[in-house]
N, C-alpha and C positions, 0 to 999 in steps of 0.2 A: 395543437400539440406542444406539449412543454419541452424544451429542448434543453438537454444536459450535456456538459462538456464530456462527462464520463459516467460508468456504471461500474461498480463493483461486483463481480460476479463469484462469488466464493465456490470453488470446485470440490473442496474438501475441508472438513473441520479437524481432520488430524494433522497432527505434527510430530516429525521426528526427533524434536528437541524439546526440553523443558526450560527454557531461559528465564531468569529470575524477573525480567522487565514484562514479561508477559504472562498473564495469569492463564492457567488452563482453562478452557472452555468447559461448561457444566453442560454444554448441548451434547445431544446424541453423537456420537463418531460416524460420520458418514462420507461416502464419495458420491459425486453426482455422476447419473447416467449419462451416457452419451446422447440418448432421447431427450432427457430432460434438459440437457446443455442446449440442444437444438430448440426446444421449446423456449428457453430464457432467451434466446436471440431473437426469435418471433416475437417475443413480446417487446423487446426493448429496440427491436429496428425502428428507425426513425426518431427514437429518443436520444440516443449516442451513438457516436460513431467510434469510440472506442471504450474497451472495456479492461478492467485489472482484474486478475485471476487470484483475488485473497480479500479476505476479510481477517479471519483466523485459518489457521491451518497451513500447510507447506504444499503449494500446490504441484511440485516437482515428484511429489508423492502419488499423484495420481497416473494410474496405469495406462491410460489413454491419452494422455496430454497431446501426443502428435495428432490424434482424430479430432481432438476439440481445437487445436490451431487450424487444421485443415477446413472443418466446419466454419469457423470465425471467417476465413479468408472467402468461403461461399457466399457468406452474407455480407462481404464487404467491410468487416468490422477489424480495426487495429486492437492488437492484444500487448498489455504491459502486465509483466510479470515481476514480483516481488518475492525473492527468496532468500532462506538463509545460505544457500549456496552448497550446502553439505553432499547434496546428490548432483551436482551439475556434472561429474565426469560419467554418471551412469545415464545420463538424459541429453547429452550434448547432440546426439543424432536425432532425437526427437524435436529439438530446438534449432539446429542450424539448418538452413534453407526454407524454412517456413514462411512465406510472403506476408502472413498477418502479424508476425510478430514484429512489435515496433521497437520496445524497449525492454531491459532486463535490469533490475535493480536487486544488488546483492547487500543484503544487511550483514555486513562484516562484523557489528557487533555482537551477533549472535554466538560467534566463537566463545568468547569471552562471558557471554551472558549465560552459556550452559554449562554447568559445573563439571560435567564428564567429559567436556572436550579434550582432546589429544592431537598433536601434531598439526600445529598452526601453521607450519611451514607448507606442510603438505595439502592442508586446506586451501591455503592461498594459491598454493601452484595449480591446483585444478582449476581455480576461478580465472586465474591469469592466463592458461592455456585454453580455455574456452574463450576468454575476452580476445586474445589474438587472433584466433581462427575466424571470430564472429566480426572483428573490424576489417579483417582482410577480406572475407568472402560475402558479406551482405552490408547493409546500410542499419544494421542493429544499434540503437544506443544503448549504451551501457553505464550504469550509475552505481559506485560504490558508497555505501552509506556507514558511517560510524557515528550512530547516535547514542554517545555513551558519556556526553559532557554533563559536569555539573552546572548548577545555575552560577556559582562563582568560579567559572572558568575550570581549567583541569586541575587535577591535583597530581602528584607526583607519580601516584599509582597509575592514573589515566595515561599521563604523558608516556610513562613506560612502557606500559602495554600496547597503546596506540603506535609508540614509535617502531615496535617492532613490525608491526602490519605495515607501517608507511615506508620503511626502509626498504622492505621488499618489493613495494609498489615503486618507489624511486628508483631502485635497481631494475626493474623489469622495463621501465620505459626509458631509462637513460635520463631522468629529469636532473636538469643542471642545478637544481635547488632543493632545500628541505621544504616539505609541503607545509609545514607551520609557519614559513616565511610568508606564505601567501594566502593563510588560512582566513577565511571570514565565516564566523559561525551562521549557517542557516543560509549559505550562499555556495554554490557548486563550483569547483575548482575545476577547471578544463585540464585534464591531464594530456589528451591527446583528441585528434579529431573523433567526436562521438563518444567520447571516453570522459566521466566527470567523477570527482569525490566530493561527497557532501557531509560535512559534520555537524552534529546539532546536539541538543540536551537529550537525555534518555527519555524515551517514548513513554509516556504515562496513559494508561488505558482509563476512560471515566469509568466511576463504579457509584452504585447508589449508595455504597458504604462509604464515600468520601463527604467531607464537610459541604454543605451547600451555602452559597453565597447569595448576594442579591439578584443575579442572574442577569445583570446588564451586560450588553456585548453584541456581537453579530456572528454569524455562521454561514457558509455557503451550501450547507447540508439541504437538499431538495431545491436548492436554487441553481447548483451548477453539477451536483452529484446526488447520487442514492446508491444503495447496495442492495444485493438479494442474497440472503445466505444460502448455504448447500441444500437446506430443507424447503427453500422457496419463500420464506419470509423476508418481507422487505423493510428496510430500515434507512434511516434518513441519510447516513452516512457510515464510511468504513471504521468509525471509532465505535459504533454500537455492535461489538462482537458477540454478546448474550442475546442480542434481538429483544431488548427491554422495550424499544419504542417500537411495538409491532404493528405497522401500518396495514397489514394485510398479507396473503399468501397468494403468489402468482400461480399457484395450482388450483385455486379457488376463484379468483377474480383477475381482470387485465390489470396489467402494469400501468396503464393510463389511466385506469378508473381509480387505481391505489393511491397515485401522485396526485389526483385531483381530489381525494377524498377529505372528510371535514377534518381528520387529526392532522393529516399532510398539510393541509392548507393553514391551519392553525399555528402549525410551526413557523411556516413561511412568513405568514402576517406578523407573528409575534417579533421575529429577528428584524423585519423590516421597521419596527417600533424600538429595535435594539433591546428586546425583552426574550429570555429564555421561558417558554411556556411549559416544556416538559422538565421533569426532575432530574432525569440523567443529564439533560443540556445544563441544567444550572450546578451540576457538579462536574463539568468537563471545562478544563483550563483552555482548551484550543479556541475558543471563541474569543478568548481575550488577547489573542496573537493578531486579530483582524482589528485594525484601527477603526474609530468610527466613521473617520472621513470615508475610508476605503468601504466600509459598509454602506454608508448613506449614498456612495457613488454607485454602488453595485444596486441597489434598492430603486434608485432614479432612474437604473436603466431598464428596469422592468416595463 
């Protein structure tokens, strides 16, 4: 059995925002049923001990999110959720007290990324309120994400818009320093026990319309992670939001058989040689984030 660190289980392809950094999905808008979610966990049990309830879509939109968390606990699977945070006040009672829930990631850059956003103070106040209750009442890990930096560091505009959010966080937790003073791009800054802030470059979804390069590099797709879209399609990683690399469907084939399939095996073998065999992978910049030495060590450990 091929053991993964995590599996992304998309519970909806629908989102309530239209962020400039996130191209809208062309897939059918759908919400996974409770029954199909249980079948997903049946399929991945033994392959991964933790799941992330997203690829595209906003997981807090799912009307039966609390039931999905209860089922996850029943199967002994820990749950991580990434959300834009706009619906946290409406869903706090579905989340707090759920033993399966391990981590909440709030994409704070979504507020400025969505052209129609209003009331930044109110938006962050709801997230801060949930954070205080979660830290006090549970062992939940919380991560604030500001992934809106440019490659040449922050511009004056970014410094200005981020400063407003950072100032509110500093005040809420009585920080005796400015966050920028301790900022390291790509590394989490510990705000308090089980609360972290991470700043990084703006997220770039890979696309077949992007320019293709020589395909050299390494990726952990299918080595430590895989993803199942809301329609049951299995893809190598959370970056294939459109199901371009369709490895099979868990409604028609066992998850383990899909992972051991010819196309999946070719992807893993290719990256063991530091070569992307899929067109989408050759147009994805994330494989360049993993150094060759890191990739070689991971391959040698197989």
